[in-house]
C-alpha positions in Angstrom: 1.4 37.2 106.8 -2.1 37.0 105.5 -4.5 34.3 106.5 -6.3 32.2 103.8 -9.6 34.2 104.4 -7.8 37.5 104.3 -6.1 36.7 101.0 -9.4 35.5 99.5 -11.1 38.8 100.5 -8.3 41.0 99.2 -8.1 39.0 95.9 -11.9 39.1 95.4 -12.0 42.9 96.0 -9.1 43.4 93.5 -10.7 41.1 90.9 -14.2 42.6 91.1 -13.7 45.6 88.7 -12.1 43.3 86.1 -14.6 40.5 86.3 -17.9 42.4 86.8 -17.8 43.8 83.2 -17.6 42.2 79.8 -20.0 39.9 77.9 -20.2 37.3 80.7 -19.6 38.8 84.2 -17.7 36.4 86.6 -18.1 36.2 90.4 -14.9 37.6 91.8 -15.2 35.5 95.0 -15.4 32.3 93.0 -12.5 33.3 90.8 -10.3 34.0 93.9 -11.3 30.6 95.5 -10.5 28.8 92.2 -7.1 30.5 91.9 -6.2 29.5 95.5 -7.5 26.0 95.1 -5.7 25.4 91.8 -2.4 26.8 93.0 -2.4 25.2 96.5 -3.9 21.9 95.5 -6.4 22.1 98.4 -9.9 20.8 98.1 -13.0 23.0 98.9 -13.2 21.4 102.3 -9.6 22.1 103.1 -10.1 25.7 102.0 -12.8 26.1 104.7 -10.8 24.3 107.4 -7.7 26.4 106.7 -9.6 29.7 106.5 -7.9 31.2 109.6 -4.5 29.7 108.9 -1.6 31.9 107.7 -0.7 31.3 104.0 2.7 29.6 103.6 5.2 32.2 102.4 6.0 30.3 99.1 2.3 29.9 98.3 1.6 33.5 99.0 4.4 34.6 96.6 2.9 32.2 93.9 -0.5 33.6 94.5 0.7 37.2 94.3 2.4 36.6 91.0 -0.7 34.9 89.6 -3.0 37.6 90.8 -0.9 40.3 89.2 -1.1 38.5 85.8 -4.9 38.0 86.3 -5.4 41.7 87.1 -3.7 42.5 83.8 -6.5 40.6 82.2 -4.6 37.3 81.4 -7.0 34.3 81.5 -6.6 32.1 84.5 -6.3 29.1 82.2 -3.2 30.6 80.6 -1.7 31.4 84.0 -2.2 27.8 85.2 -1.2 26.3 81.8 -4.1 23.9 81.9 -7.9 23.9 82.0 -10.8 21.5 82.3 -13.2 20.1 79.6 -15.6 17.2 79.7 -14.2 15.1 82.6 -10.5 15.6 82.0 -7.7 18.2 82.2 -6.0 19.7 79.1 -2.8 21.6 78.6 -3.6 25.0 77.2 -1.5 27.8 75.7 -2.1 31.2 74.0 -1.8 29.6 70.6 -5.3 28.1 71.0 -8.7 28.9 72.4 -9.5 28.0 76.0 -11.9 25.1 76.1 -15.3 26.2 77.3 -18.2 24.2 78.9 -20.7 25.3 76.2 -18.6 23.4 73.6 -19.5 20.2 75.5 -22.9 20.6 73.8 -21.2 19.6 70.6 -19.8 16.5 72.2 -23.1 15.5 73.8 -24.9 15.9 70.4 -22.3 13.7 68.6 -22.7 11.0 71.2 -26.4 10.9 70.6 -26.1 10.1 66.9 -26.7 6.6 65.6 -23.3 6.0 64.0 -21.5 2.8 63.0 -19.5 1.1 65.8 -16.2 2.0 64.2 -17.3 5.4 62.9 -14.7 7.8 61.4 -15.0 11.2 62.9 -13.3 14.5 61.8 -12.7 17.4 64.1 -11.9 20.6 62.2 -10.0 23.4 64.0 -9.2 21.1 66.9 -7.2 23.5 69.0 -6.3 21.7 72.3 -8.0 18.6 70.9 -10.9 19.0 73.4 -13.8 17.8 71.2 -11.9 15.0 69.5 -10.4 13.7 72.7 -13.8 13.7 74.5 -15.3 11.7 71.7 -12.3 9.3 71.6 -12.6 8.8 75.3 -16.3 8.0 75.2 -16.2 5.9 72.0 -13.0 3.8 72.0 -14.0 2.1 68.7 -14.4 5.4 66.9 -11.5 6.7 64.9 -10.9 10.4 65.5 -8.9 12.8 63.3 -8.3 16.3 64.6 -7.0 19.0 62.2 -5.7 22.5 62.8 -3.9 25.1 60.7 -1.5 26.1 63.5 1.4 23.7 64.1 1.6 24.8 67.7 -2.0 23.8 68.3 -1.4 20.4 66.6 1.6 19.8 69.0 -0.6 20.8 72.0 -3.4 18.4 70.9 -1.0 15.6 70.5 0.4 16.2 73.9 -3.1 16.1 75.4 -3.9 12.9 73.6 -0.7 11.3 74.9 -1.5 12.4 78.4 -5.0 10.9 78.2 -3.5 7.7 76.5 -6.1 7.7 73.8 -4.8 5.6 70.9 -7.9 6.2 68.7 -7.2 9.9 68.1 -4.6 11.4 65.8 -3.8 15.0 64.9 -2.4 16.7 61.8 -1.8 20.1 60.5 -4.2 21.1 57.8 -6.0 24.1 56.1 -9.4 22.7 56.8 -9.8 19.6 54.5 -6.4 19.6 52.7 -4.8 16.8 54.8 -7.8 14.4 54.3 -8.2 14.8 50.6 -10.2 11.8 49.3 -11.2 10.6 52.7 -14.8 10.3 54.0 -16.2 10.4 57.5 -19.5 9.4 59.2 -19.3 12.6 61.3 -17.7 15.9 61.0 -17.6 18.3 64.0 -16.1 21.8 64.3 -15.8 24.8 66.6 -14.6 27.2 63.9 -14.0 31.0 64.0 -17.4 32.6 63.9 -17.1 36.1 65.5 -17.5 39.2 63.4 -14.3 41.2 63.3 -16.2 44.3 64.4 -17.7 42.6 67.5 -16.7 44.7 70.6 -16.5 41.6 72.8 -13.1 40.8 71.1 -11.5 43.4 73.2 -13.1 42.3 76.5 -12.3 39.6 79.1 -10.4 36.4 78.3 -11.2 36.6 74.6 -8.9 39.6 74.2 -5.9 37.3 75.0 -7.0 34.4 72.7 -5.7 34.1 69.1 -7.8 36.2 66.6 -7.3 33.5 63.9 -9.3 31.1 66.0 -12.1 33.6 66.7 -12.7 35.9 63.8 -14.2 35.1 60.4 -15.3 37.3 57.5 -18.8 37.7 56.2 -20.1 38.7 59.7 -18.5 35.6 61.1 -20.0 33.0 58.7 -17.2 32.6 56.1 -15.4 29.6 57.7 -18.7 28.0 58.6 -19.8 28.2 55.0 -16.5 26.8 53.8 -16.8 23.9 56.1 -20.4 23.1 55.1 -19.5 23.2 51.4 -16.3 21.0 51.9 -18.2 18.5 54.1 -20.4 17.5 51.2 -17.5 15.7 49.6 -16.0 14.3 52.8 -19.1 12.8 54.4 -20.4 9.3 53.7 -24.0 9.0 52.5 -26.1 9.7 55.6 -23.1 11.3 57.4 -23.6 14.1 59.9 -22.1 17.6 60.3 -22.4 19.6 63.5 -21.0 23.0 64.1 -20.6 25.4 67.0 -21.6 29.0 66.2 -22.6 32.3 67.8 -25.8 32.6 69.7 -27.4 34.8 67.0 -26.2 32.7 64.0 -28.5 29.6 64.3 -30.9 30.7 61.6 -28.1 31.6 59.2 -26.2 28.4 59.7 -29.4 26.3 59.3 -30.1 28.1 56.0 -26.5 27.3 54.8 -26.9 23.7 55.7 -30.2 23.4 53.8 -28.8 25.1 50.8 -26.0 22.6 50.7 -28.4 19.7 50.7 -28.5 18.7 54.4 -31.7 17.2 55.9 -32.8 16.9 59.5 -31.3 20.3 60.1 -31.6 21.4 63.7 -30.0 23.6 66.4 -29.3 22.8 70.1 -29.0 25.1 73.1 -26.0 25.3 75.4 -25.8 25.3 79.2 -26.7 29.0 79.2 -29.9 28.3 77.1 -28.4 30.0 74.0 -28.5 28.5 70.5 -24.9 27.1 70.3 -24.7 24.4 67.7 -26.4 23.5 64.4 -26.1 20.5 62.2 -27.8 18.1 59.8 -27.5 14.9 57.8 -26.2 14.7 54.3 -28.9 13.3 52.1 
């Protein structure tokens, strides 16, 4: 039987080759601790206090199975079946992207806008519903609509909304704007596909397990962004806002597309890693 400390050491050693490469290297020790905490339900303090204790046989078997999947490259979020965003937990599945902390930049920016008390907000490509649900939670009077092309993602987002008991957020299947034809919103947000199909990062790390349809876009990653910008012009109220997540090298291109479409007050905002992550503007 392994002690808690012995398992952590062995797991971190095994994980290091997998996690030390890729676009964003991960600390193998932190990953091992997180896996143990999530699967045991122990707090960080309990983890320290139990360091010399032997792992219960059932927990060790669960950890072994999870570690085997992780060493094959499968993201920890998919192994657990849930992940964290904003200040809540979301169910996740391979049909959608895993919510990432940098996307919270989009939520923070939306909350800083001077919108009507009962603003109508549209989240395009909602996936797990992370962005829409965070906004719905913070602004109970806003009316959120989340759209996604994949029916499995819509079902997942609805489940997450029900778990969080947020009545001001609804989800529907749609190819971008088709399900909201004729409707207008004070704010449109989106984390669309924006990775170039030739980007080598698509075959590295967690991204290699995520659905390509939610990651890759034509025209060096800008095709869907351009389509959303053009479509937003007829779905925003006068003075409405559009904010989009994009790649760290795409801010200038996205700003140019926004200006060409008639948006004013165009700007970009950096994420937690100090990379340009979102851009947006106001419809004149």
